[in-house]
N, C-alpha and C positions, 0 to 999 in steps of 0.2 A: 566395748561393742558386741550387743546382744544375738549372738548367732541364733540363739534359741528361738528369739522374734523373726529373723529373717526365713528360717528353713519354714517355722509354719505359717508364713505369707505366701511363698512360693509352692506351698502344697496345695494351698486352697486354688491355685490358678494353674499347676501343671500335676502331671503324673510321674514324675522322674525329678529328684532333686539330688545331685549329686555334692557329698561330704570328699574333695579330693584327697587321696591318699588315704580312704577309711572306707568308703564304700557309699552306696546309694541310697535313699526312700525312694519307696516304688508304691505307686497308687493300686489297689485293689478293690474293684468294683463287686458290689453285691446287689442283685435285683429285690424289691421287697420280699418280705420273708412272714410267713403265718405260723405259727407255733401251735397245733390243736391242743397238744398236752397241755398247755399253761394258757391257752386262750389269749395270745397276744399276736399283735402285727408291728412290726416295724417297716420303715420306709426305706427307699434304695437308698445306698451307703456307697462311702469311698473310705477304705479302711488303708493304713498305711504299714508296709513292711520294709525290710532291711535287707540289701545284698552287699555282700561282702566284696564282690567281684566287680562293681561298678566303682572303680577308683580313678578312673580317667577325667580330667576335668574338662567339663564341656563349656566353662565359662559363664554358666546362667546365676549358680552364687556370687560368684565374686563382682560379677557386672551387676548384679543387683544391690549388695550390701553397698558397692562402690556410689550409685547413682542415688540409693538413698540416703545414706551415711554422709556423703560429700568426701570421703577418704580417697584418696589415690590408690586405684587398683594393685599396685605393689605394698602398700601398708594393709590392704586388705588380705592379700596372700599372706602376711607376715602373721597376722592376728589371727588368721584359719588353722595356721600350722600349730599355733599356740593352745588353740580352741580341741583342736586334736589332739594334742600332745596329753591336754588335762584330760580330756576322757581315758584316754589309754594308761594314764597314771592313775585314776581311782578305781577302775575296774581291776587293775592290776594289783590294786590292795584289798580287792573282794567288797569296792564300795561301788554301790548303782549309782550309774550318773544320770540324775533326772534331767529330761528337756520338759519343763512344764505345760501340760495342754497338749503333748505329745507322745511322749512314752519316757523308757529308759534303756541304759545299755547296760551290760552285765557280762562277765564271764562265765561258760559254761564249764563244765566237771572238765573236759578236754582243752579247757584253755583258750577256748574260740569266742568270740567277740560275736554277742548274741542281743537282740533288741526286741523288746515287748511293746507293743502300744496300749496308750491309755485306755482302761474302759470305759464305755461310751462315746467314744469319739466319731465323728462322721465330718469328713472334710469335703461332703458332696455340697457346692451350693445351691444345687436346685431342690435339694431336700431342706433346706433350712427353712424352718416353721413347722415343718412336719412332724410331729409328736409320734411318739411310741405309745401302743394304743394297747389297753386291757380292756376286752368286752367280753360278754356272757353270751353262751350258746342258747339260741331260743328254738323249741320245741316245733318241728314241720309239723305244719297241720294236714292232715290226711287229704287225700287227692279223691273228691267224691263227684263234682262236676267235670264239664269239658272245660269251662274257663280256669280252673283250679290246674288242672292238667295241662293246659297249654301255658300258664306261668312258670310251669317247673320243667318245661321243653328246654332243650340246647336254644341259645337267641338266634344262631345261624340255622338252624333246622326249622324255628318257628317264622324267621323271617321268609323264609323260600316257601314254606306252606302258605303263609300269607299271602304272599305273592302269587302264587297258581291257584288261590281260592279269587284273588281280585282280577286276575286276566281272565279266569276263567266266565266270572260273572260277566266281567264287560263284553265277551264273547255271545253268552247268553243273549244279553240284554240286546246287541247288534243283530242277533238272527231274530230275535221278536221283532225288532223295529221293523225289519225287512218285511217280514210277514203282515206285520198288523196294520203299519201304518198305510199301505197300499190298499189295503182294503177297507179302511175307514174313509181314505180319501176319495175313495171310487174307482182307482187307479185302473181295476180291471175291468169293470164297466165301461169306463171312458175308451179303453182299448179294445172294446169290442169282446173281450173275453170273460164266460159265465161261468164262474166258478163260485157255485151256493155254499159255501164254507159256513158261515155265520150262525145257522141253526144248527148246525150238528156240533159245533164247537159248545153252543151253548147246552145241548144237552148232556153232552157226553162230558162236561166240565163246566156245571153252573157256578161253582166259585170262580173260574177263571172270567168266565164271562160277566160276573157282577165288579170285577175287578177293573175290566176293560171298559165297563161305564164310568170310574170316578175320572174326573179330570185330571188329579197329578198323576197317574201312572202312564201319560204320555211323555212326561218329564223326565220320570224316573231312568230310562236308559241313558239320556245325557247325561245326568249327573253322576251316575258311578263311572261312567268314560273320563269324567273329569277327574273324579278322585283317585281314579286307578291308574292314571298317566302321571299324578303330580307328587303321589307319597312314595313311589317305589323308584327314584332315580338310581340308574347303573351307575359302579363306580370302577375304574380299572386301576391299579396302581401297577408302576414299575419296581419290581422287587429286585433289588442288586446284590442282596448278604441275608442269610438267616444265622443265627446264635443261639446257643442256649445262653450265654452269658452277657447280661445285660451291658455290663462295660464293654466288650466288644462293640454291641449294637452301635451303643452312645457314641463311641471315636469315630465310627465308619457314619454314621448320620453327620457329626461334626464336619468330616471330611467333605462330604456332598455338598453343605450348607457353604462350606468356605468356597466350592466351585461354582455356587450357584444354584443348585437344584433346591427346591420346595420337598426337603426330606422330612420323612415321616418314621415313626418306629411303631409296628403293629405288633401285639401279643396273638398268640395261637393258643388252642385248646391245650396241646401237649407242650406248652411252658417254652417256646421258642419266640424269639425275636425276630422279626422282618423288618428290613432297612428298605425303605422306598426312595427313589429319585424323581417322583412324580406322580401327581392323582388328575385322573381325566375322567369326564363322563361321556364320551364317545370311543369306542375300540379302535377304530382309525386311527383317530386323533395318537393314543397310547401307542398303535404299534408304530406310526412314525415316529416318535419321541423316541422309542425304545432303540432305532437304529442309531441315533445319534447318542444314547446313551451305553450301547454295545462297542461304542469304539474306547471307552475307559472304562467298563466292565463287561468286558465279552460273555460273563454268565448271567446277566439280566434277561429277567422274563416279564411279563404281564401277568397278574393278578387279578379276577375279575370276582366281584361279591355275590 
């Protein structure tokens, strides 16, 4: 009965697998890492540690082996005890007990049982297929123009700046339309109001007068209004937790998904991972949903972009 195989199968699906009477294999999550000294990048990972204090039998290993192999639960228990005895016997003689594809057991100088994971392991299913990367650093170009300076700006700050520019442009076009359109359509004349401003505009600003003569200038305010309302849709997220460790954020997200929430993990500039319980376009809608979320998570709050 190959307990090595069954332990590795369970570690792909669970964060803790207990070997009764000996200890438990525990998952340790790590976010994606960049090493600027070696120019390397590694994907998020799940590594395995061993805790000698987790000796209580939770039934996970025995039930899985019994179901997979077809052996009775009592027989599996006897085989597992023999497996543990074999580990203690080999390590007691100073021999490493290896579990292929996982790691090996050994006794330290104090005679305590220790476990070392095999190099290169990653038990995180979501990272399967993501390679370990070696990259070359590219020299940054000198910032000489407004366009290049905008490209180096923080993404959130750049988005806010563009949004302010778009809203300001739209407001200016609205104001221009409120002044120019009535003058062109003769609204002031029809209302009996005599405001001879056309000549003064032409004399003081000939460039603006030439632009008003062009037929396409009448369409520009509407066009800017449509683009500004479509490009920048607001987003409101209900945040229920923030973590420095990606593994903790992932566990909370899994719990939220099981409860029926549409959960996401949002990264921040300071390396934090925020876990959300819903994303909404309107603030009022987010506040209404927040009241229901706070029944389960009383520290929840609304984050706007």
